[in-house]
C-alpha positions as CSV (number, residue, x, y, z in Angstrom):
1,M,-20.6,9.7,-7.7
2,N,-20.0,6.1,-8.8
3,E,-22.3,3.6,-7.1
4,Q,-19.4,1.4,-6.0
5,I,-17.7,4.4,-4.4
6,T,-20.9,5.3,-2.6
7,E,-21.3,1.8,-1.3
8,R,-17.7,1.8,-0.1
9,V,-18.0,5.1,1.7
10,I,-21.1,4.0,3.6
11,T,-19.6,0.6,4.4
12,L,-16.3,2.1,5.7
13,A,-18.3,4.5,7.9
14,K,-20.3,1.8,9.4
15,L,-17.3,-0.4,9.9
16,I,-15.2,2.3,11.6
17,L,-18.1,3.1,14.0
18,K,-18.8,-0.6,14.8
19,S,-15.1,-1.4,15.5
20,K,-14.3,2.0,17.1
21,G,-11.1,1.7,15.1
22,T,-8.7,4.1,13.5
23,I,-8.3,5.0,9.8
24,R,-5.3,2.7,9.6
25,S,-7.1,-0.3,11.1
26,T,-10.1,0.3,9.0
27,A,-8.0,0.5,5.9
28,N,-6.3,-2.8,6.7
29,L,-9.6,-4.5,7.4
30,F,-11.1,-3.2,4.1
31,G,-8.0,-3.7,2.0
32,V,-7.6,-0.1,0.8
33,S,-5.2,2.7,1.5
34,K,-5.3,5.0,4.4
35,S,-5.6,7.9,2.0
36,T,-8.7,6.4,0.4
37,V,-10.4,5.8,3.8
38,H,-9.5,9.3,5.0
39,K,-10.9,11.0,1.8
40,D,-14.0,8.8,1.9
41,L,-14.8,9.5,5.6
42,T,-13.9,13.2,5.7
43,E,-15.0,14.5,2.2
44,R,-17.4,12.1,0.5
45,L,-19.5,10.9,3.4
46,E,-20.7,14.4,4.3
47,G,-22.6,14.7,1.1
48,L,-24.0,11.2,1.3
49,D,-25.2,10.8,4.9
50,P,-24.7,13.9,7.1
51,N,-25.9,12.1,10.3
52,L,-23.4,9.3,9.8
53,F,-20.8,11.9,8.9
54,V,-21.2,13.6,12.3
55,K,-20.8,10.3,14.2
56,V,-17.7,9.4,12.2
57,K,-16.2,12.8,12.6
58,N,-16.6,12.6,16.4
59,L,-14.8,9.3,16.4
60,L,-12.0,10.6,14.2
61,D,-11.7,13.7,16.5
62,Y,-11.4,11.4,19.5
63,N,-8.8,9.2,17.9
64,K,-6.8,12.3,17.0
65,S,-7.0,13.6,20.6
66,V,-5.5,10.3,22.0
67,R,-3.0,9.5,19.3
68,H,-0.1,10.7,21.4
69,I,-1.1,8.3,24.1
70,R,-1.4,5.4,21.7
71,G,2.0,6.1,20.2
72,G,3.7,6.2,23.6
73,Y,2.0,3.0,24.7
74,S,3.1,1.2,21.5
75,T,6.6,2.4,22.0
76,K,6.6,1.1,25.6
77,L,5.3,-2.3,24.5
78,K,7.9,-2.5,21.7
79,Y,10.8,-1.9,24.2
80,L,9.3,-4.3,26.8
81,Y,9.1,-7.0,24.1
82,I,12.7,-6.3,23.0
83,S,14.1,-6.4,26.6
84,N,12.1,-9.5,27.5
85,N,13.2,-11.4,24.4
86,E,16.8,-10.0,24.2
87,V,16.4,-9.3,20.6
88,D,19.4,-7.8,18.8
89,I,18.5,-4.9,16.6
90,L,20.6,-4.5,13.5
91,I,21.1,-1.0,12.4
């Protein structure tokens, strides 16, 4: 594997663990696509650092288990913002 890719994979793994973030937030922080982050963390990392892979996998599994809660909370905030600011939505 290319040295740059290897460095990116390890950096992404450490970043997501440090921030306790999601694939989307990590992709935004690092400036790459969600697909790249997902492939790096779920496929490439396992061959490079199995111990780090297990930690990242546990975080990703947790994020997946609470995504329905996060989505509902985001929707609630959106509509609270709209009702408080009386924003007209153009359809």
